[in-house]
MIKOL-26798 format. One record per residue (C-alpha): residue number from 0; residue in three letters; x, y, z. Coordinates in pm, whole numbers, always signed. Layout:
vexlo / balo / X / Y / Z
NUM / Ala / X / Y / Z
...
***
This chain:
vexlo / balo / X / Y / Z
0 / Unk / +3474 / -759 / +1591
1 / Unk / +3259 / -1063 / +1509
2 / Unk / +2956 / -844 / +1434
3 / Unk / +3135 / -629 / +1174
4 / Unk / +3034 / -864 / +887
5 / Unk / +2668 / -804 / +973
6 / Unk / +2720 / -429 / +948
7 / Unk / +2902 / -463 / +616
8 / Unk / +2643 / -707 / +481
9 / Unk / +2362 / -466 / +572
10 / Unk / +2539 / -178 / +400
11 / Unk / +2645 / -365 / +85
12 / Unk / +2317 / -550 / +22
13 / Unk / +2117 / -234 / +89
14 / Unk / +2342 / -38 / -147
15 / Unk / +2301 / -292 / -428
16 / Unk / +1923 / -288 / -392
17 / Unk / +1926 / +91 / -366
18 / Unk / +2126 / +120 / -689
19 / Unk / +1885 / -108 / -875
20 / Unk / +1580 / +74 / -741
21 / Unk / +1729 / +418 / -791
22 / Unk / +1826 / +343 / -1152
23 / Unk / +1478 / +213 / -1236
24 / Unk / +1316 / +522 / -1084
25 / Unk / +1563 / +753 / -1262
26 / Unk / +1489 / +590 / -1599
27 / Unk / +1114 / +623 / -1534
28 / Unk / +1160 / +993 / -1462
29 / Unk / +1381 / +1034 / -1767
30 / Unk / +1134 / +854 / -1995
31 / Unk / +844 / +1052 / -1849
32 / Unk / +619 / +747 / -1843
33 / Unk / +265 / +859 / -1753
34 / Unk / +137 / +755 / -1409
35 / Unk / +468 / +583 / -1327
36 / Unk / +641 / +922 / -1335
37 / Unk / +394 / +1065 / -1084
38 / Unk / +433 / +759 / -861
39 / Unk / +812 / +795 / -878
40 / Unk / +793 / +1163 / -780
41 / Unk / +572 / +1084 / -479
42 / Unk / +803 / +796 / -382
43 / Unk / +1110 / +1021 / -384
44 / Unk / +935 / +1296 / -194
45 / Unk / +794 / +1059 / +71
46 / Unk / +1104 / +854 / +148
47 / Unk / +1342 / +1149 / +141
48 / Unk / +1125 / +1330 / +395
49 / Unk / +1091 / +1058 / +660
50 / Unk / +1367 / +985 / +915
51 / Unk / +1535 / +648 / +869
52 / Unk / +1429 / +530 / +1214
53 / Unk / +1064 / +604 / +1140
54 / Unk / +1089 / +408 / +814
55 / Unk / +1240 / +109 / +989
56 / Unk / +966 / +107 / +1251
57 / Unk / +699 / +158 / +987
58 / Unk / +818 / -145 / +789
59 / Unk / +892 / -379 / +1079
60 / Unk / +612 / -290 / +1320
61 / Unk / +354 / -102 / +1114
62 / Unk / +314 / -283 / +781
63 / Unk / +253 / -630 / +934
64 / Unk / -65 / -488 / +1086
65 / Unk / -182 / -384 / +742
66 / Unk / -37 / -682 / +552
67 / Unk / -45 / -996 / +774
68 / Unk / +186 / -1180 / +534
69 / Unk / +470 / -946 / +632
70 / Unk / +476 / -1088 / +984
71 / Unk / +711 / -1359 / +861
72 / Unk / +977 / -1098 / +773
73 / Unk / +1257 / -1097 / +1028
74 / Unk / +1428 / -786 / +1165
75 / Unk / +1733 / -820 / +940
76 / Unk / +1522 / -837 / +625
77 / Unk / +1307 / -545 / +741
78 / Unk / +1623 / -343 / +804
79 / Unk / +1757 / -414 / +454
80 / Unk / +1422 / -320 / +299
81 / Unk / +1402 / +0 / +501
82 / Unk / +1755 / +114 / +421
83 / Unk / +1716 / +20 / +55
84 / Unk / +1394 / +205 / -20
85 / Unk / +1516 / +518 / +155
86 / Unk / +1849 / +535 / -26
87 / Unk / +1692 / +440 / -359
88 / Unk / +1501 / +768 / -338
89 / Unk / +1825 / +964 / -298
90 / Unk / +2010 / +767 / -566
91 / Unk / +1723 / +814 / -810
92 / Unk / +1781 / +1189 / -803
93 / Unk / +2157 / +1143 / -835
94 / Unk / +2119 / +905 / -1130
95 / Unk / +1861 / +1128 / -1298
96 / Unk / +2096 / +1425 / -1277
97 / Unk / +2388 / +1212 / -1402
98 / Unk / +2189 / +1088 / -1703
99 / Unk / +2071 / +1441 / -1779
100 / Unk / +2431 / +1563 / -1771
101 / Unk / +2516 / +1351 / -2076
102 / Unk / +2518 / +1570 / -2386
103 / Unk / +2197 / +1533 / -2588
104 / Unk / +2403 / +1535 / -2904
105 / Unk / +2530 / +1190 / -2814
106 / Unk / +2174 / +1056 / -2821
107 / Unk / +2130 / +1197 / -3171
108 / Unk / +2467 / +1062 / -3285
109 / Unk / +2384 / +716 / -3152
110 / Unk / +2049 / +715 / -3332
111 / Unk / +2214 / +830 / -3654
112 / Unk / +2436 / +520 / -3660
113 / Unk / +2141 / +291 / -3602
114 / Unk / +2155 / +227 / -3228
115 / Unk / +1822 / +171 / -3060
116 / Unk / +1722 / +369 / -2751
117 / Unk / +1808 / +75 / -2526
118 / Unk / +2148 / +27 / -2691
119 / Unk / +2218 / +399 / -2661
120 / Unk / +2157 / +391 / -2288
121 / Unk / +2357 / +74 / -2227
122 / Unk / +2659 / +152 / -2450
123 / Unk / +2682 / +530 / -2434
124 / Unk / +2468 / +703 / -2173
125 / Unk / +2494 / +483 / -1865
126 / Unk / +2876 / +445 / -1872
127 / Unk / +2914 / +824 / -1875
128 / Unk / +2635 / +873 / -1622
129 / Unk / +2803 / +620 / -1391
130 / Unk / +3123 / +822 / -1398
131 / Unk / +2930 / +1138 / -1312
132 / Unk / +2728 / +972 / -1037
133 / Unk / +3005 / +799 / -843
134 / Unk / +3113 / +1090 / -616
135 / Unk / +2760 / +1162 / -492
136 / Unk / +2675 / +791 / -474
137 / Unk / +2983 / +740 / -257
138 / Unk / +2844 / +988 / -5
139 / Unk / +2520 / +791 / +2
140 / Unk / +2710 / +469 / +77
141 / Unk / +2905 / +633 / +358
142 / Unk / +2578 / +757 / +504
143 / Unk / +2433 / +408 / +463
144 / Unk / +2717 / +256 / +664
145 / Unk / +2638 / +495 / +949
146 / Unk / +2264 / +430 / +922
147 / Unk / +2321 / +59 / +991
148 / Unk / +2368 / +161 / +1355
149 / Unk / +1993 / +228 / +1368
150 / Unk / +1893 / -132 / +1306
151 / Unk / +1967 / -228 / +1667
152 / Unk / +1627 / -73 / +1744
153 / Unk / +1470 / -366 / +1556
154 / Unk / +1673 / -619 / +1754
155 / Unk / +1947 / -677 / +1495
156 / Unk / +2284 / -722 / +1666
157 / Unk / +2555 / -544 / +1466
158 / Unk / +2864 / -366 / +1593
159 / Unk / +2678 / -74 / +1752
160 / Unk / +2423 / -298 / +1923
161 / Unk / +2701 / -521 / +2052
162 / Unk / +2891 / -220 / +2181
163 / Unk / +2585 / -111 / +2378
164 / Unk / +2565 / -454 / +2539
165 / Unk / +2937 / -457 / +2619
166 / Unk / +2939 / -105 / +2762
167 / Unk / +2635 / -177 / +2978
168 / Unk / +2806 / -485 / +3121
169 / Unk / +3148 / -327 / +3176
170 / Unk / +3050 / +40 / +3231
171 / Unk / +3338 / +131 / +2996
172 / Unk / +3125 / +357 / +2780
173 / Unk / +3403 / +585 / +2654
174 / Unk / +3639 / +305 / +2552
175 / Unk / +3366 / +94 / +2391
176 / Unk / +3197 / +365 / +2188
177 / Unk / +3531 / +520 / +2090
178 / Unk / +3640 / +181 / +1954
179 / Unk / +3317 / +156 / +1752
180 / Unk / +3364 / +511 / +1621
181 / Unk / +3714 / +419 / +1503
182 / Unk / +3579 / +108 / +1326
183 / Unk / +3325 / +321 / +1135
184 / Unk / +3602 / +567 / +1055
185 / Unk / +3831 / +295 / +920
186 / Unk / +3550 / +152 / +705
187 / Unk / +3491 / +498 / +560
188 / Unk / +3863 / +550 / +492
189 / Unk / +3892 / +215 / +313
190 / Unk / +3580 / +279 / +107
191 / Unk / +3693 / +631 / +16
192 / Unk / +4026 / +491 / -104
193 / Unk / +3858 / +224 / -316
194 / Unk / +3622 / +483 / -460
195 / Unk / +3915 / +706 / -557
196 / Unk / +4075 / +413 / -742
197 / Unk / +3749 / +349 / -928
198 / Unk / +3715 / +715 / -1021
199 / Unk / +4071 / +723 / -1157
200 / Unk / +4004 / +412 / -1366
201 / Unk / +3683 / +555 / -1511
202 / Unk / +3843 / +893 / -1578
203 / Unk / +4140 / +749 / -1770
204 / Unk / +3966 / +742 / -2112
205 / Unk / +3878 / +1112 / -2068
206 / Unk / +4228 / +1227 / -1978
207 / Unk / +4407 / +1410 / -2254
***
């Protein structure tokens, strides 16, 4: 399918931005930075509560009325922004829990050997938190792949949008949508396999 790369690009770029945003928010929550912590809590609550389709419409159709400069943003960019900010809210909670799961004694041990707080996070905390966060983060990515089917409402032609056009022209709705369902299934199978390989690699140092 020629439109499969668009679907994959939407999912991968949105995931990368979601990871960056989610990690920043998680660190803000962990550090309990005044004002920023409250903003982060409201952000998570707001974007976890709103349906993805509403968020996409809000960004693409609503915000340009409030911020005229956003009228230059195309549908593809709006879709990436919408998917990213939503999933960043979910990943922030996953990352926060993963960081919290790291034994506090390791923070104290790191400080006792002269590591700064930043060094402690980079060299000790985040590697362990990453290992703990991967399973739940994988579920977010699988959900993100499926959510890319919503961007056709903004006029972005990906595999689901193309399947709608093909089925409308041929009236072969069952065959067309079944083929698309199988494509999504195969993507999920491949990703799940790659994730299992990554988990095994990260778990190796902890195996006795």
